[in-house]
C-alpha angles and dihedrals in degrees: 000000000000089000090064096045091047093049092049089059090068093067101031100050100072133133116043118230089199099065087100088051089054090056090052095045103042124069127169095211113048123208095184093197114218092005122136099163129049122188119208116204125169147165099024085153095194096308101142096181091054092045091052092050090050093051092045090053097040122118092195106040133045137183113274096210141019092252091062095234101119137042136220132191121241116237113287093010138115136187131222112189108199101210141259098099097164153059116036105072144026093269107079095113097042097044092049092048092049095048096043090046090054091048091052093045097045108017094159091058102035130074125183117194125204117242130188091258088056102044094047089066087073085077093070093073091066103023096051094042114116091239091060096042088052090062119099102265091212090065095054117101118240118250109291094235094060110104112250089350090279120135118223123252089256094059103030092091089061090057091048091051091055092046091052099039115011097199126154089247094053090048091052092050089050092050095046101040101026103040109017104044088239102128098157100031096102092057092041088057092050089053093049094047090051090051093048092047094044091239134128115262092254091057092072109076129206093261092056091049092049091049091053091057091051094046093045089065094049128085108294093018126124097255095041094048094050094046093048093052096045135087138198099242142354136199127211113179107295095356132089118200118201134152101239126005144274139262130190087261094055095054105116094348115149114194115237125237087236094061108125131216093247143079097297129202125235090256092053094048090047090064082087122091119265102206104164091108099047110025130060118237088255091052091047091054088050091051090052090053092048091056091045093051093049092044092051091050091052092047093047092052096046114011100160131098120262116252093270092048091234102113142026134175117267095022091128087070091046089050091049087068092064130071091208090059097045103032097220098322102104120099087196098066105017116101140204090218125101118204090340094308128115110256139187113259116257113272091242090058094049092047092049094050098040090052088070099038099269110139101160137049122198117195147156129185099100117065111239104186137272096323131038111274124240126193118185128192131159109311091344137091131188124198127190115188100181109117096157093131097043094132116018091185091065121089092243094037088242108073116169097339117114129149137172125217115214130185110204129189134036129325097270101027118044145115140225124248124190121193131170144081134295126232090270092051098255114143126243126190121159146140129223118222115278119275125212139024116322089201088072094055134078117259090247092057093045092051092047095055116113118230089240132213110293094196102054110096095028130110126239124227089255091059098256118135117230104236112170141343114246106241095215096045113053112213093019119112134183109236135185140206119184136196108190108301094349117089126187114211119197138165114236132184098231132195133161088268091061093067 
């Protein structure tokens, strides 16, 4: 049966011949030779329609072929993809292939970051292996992040299904829907496979879908390829790219190899290195990548649980994707937002980064509305490009909204441009003021800089954040105020006196 052949892949596809390729393709500090424009995309999460709209609109990236299966960079441009490639649409396989293909074709101008929805796919190698499925499901502990070990009403039926009939398919549904927040991913995969095979959705059966999840985590598969070509952070000049955000505790923190995939104690988390006092930011980012590279090699060589099901290789990276396992020290799942609102980075974070010439962070991970979010404070700028909940009334929670973040200029003197459309179709296109030292830049770059909008990234007296000027209505800005998962969006006529 296909179940058996798929399951056997988990234990026979070990040891990656491309680990050496990873070392040659991935660099923590990017020079981007000849580049004057960097695009930042993030959190496509398998949404192929959104991804296509982003490529079609991009001023840095173009399709590499008429079939829209590959990408190419425009002259003088680079791409940083901020992570979370998978899960919420029928495009996981195609988006991964396009991004990894670009990384392989132009490694010196392409960066892929690792998000929590990427790194958690490492789990499949052990958890879909026949040896793990053969275990009595009733003896397996619940995920460590579930409060009191009790599944919610919405996922309890998945547990009951495994207790009654512990099949590979039931286990996959439990993992996806009960532990990965990927409730529709199985059917999205069926749809994508049918499209790729030229078949109707009903022509792809459950066994084929299951097999695609197993194979995606093996060498050459969509999950494996993306993970092996990605990194935790990257620096370009005055800009730090990470998936999530930073806290005072994450400054200079390097996760230990001993970090376990569980709810860790302070003592266990503190086995990691605290380098803020003795490494530069650039060196810290390099140390993170060194740990990631070694951890991936260990996982790839031996991905299964030990006999007692208490340990597996690479679980420090899997743990890094959970706040409960890292206690505020992960730049992958921390956030600069407070109760759903944009927020100024903690002073300890800004001081740590500015000390080594970093004056901008660019992140994703937490949705920030229908247009990328900017927060500006003295000599510091924060950018969040995740717009994955731009229109919650739309079927895909995105609707019409799509924007591209660009960083234009030279490594230590540059500015952000955002261009795109809002959920109602209105256009936005604006620059923020330049960041960095003009003395480090060429005269041509200095003279080409736009003045930039001084109001975007500030907060009004009523608490609303100024998000973007409306291109067709001078003086009018879209603004937001959030309370948890609810965000109020209003147009305001904004002037310096409104702040």
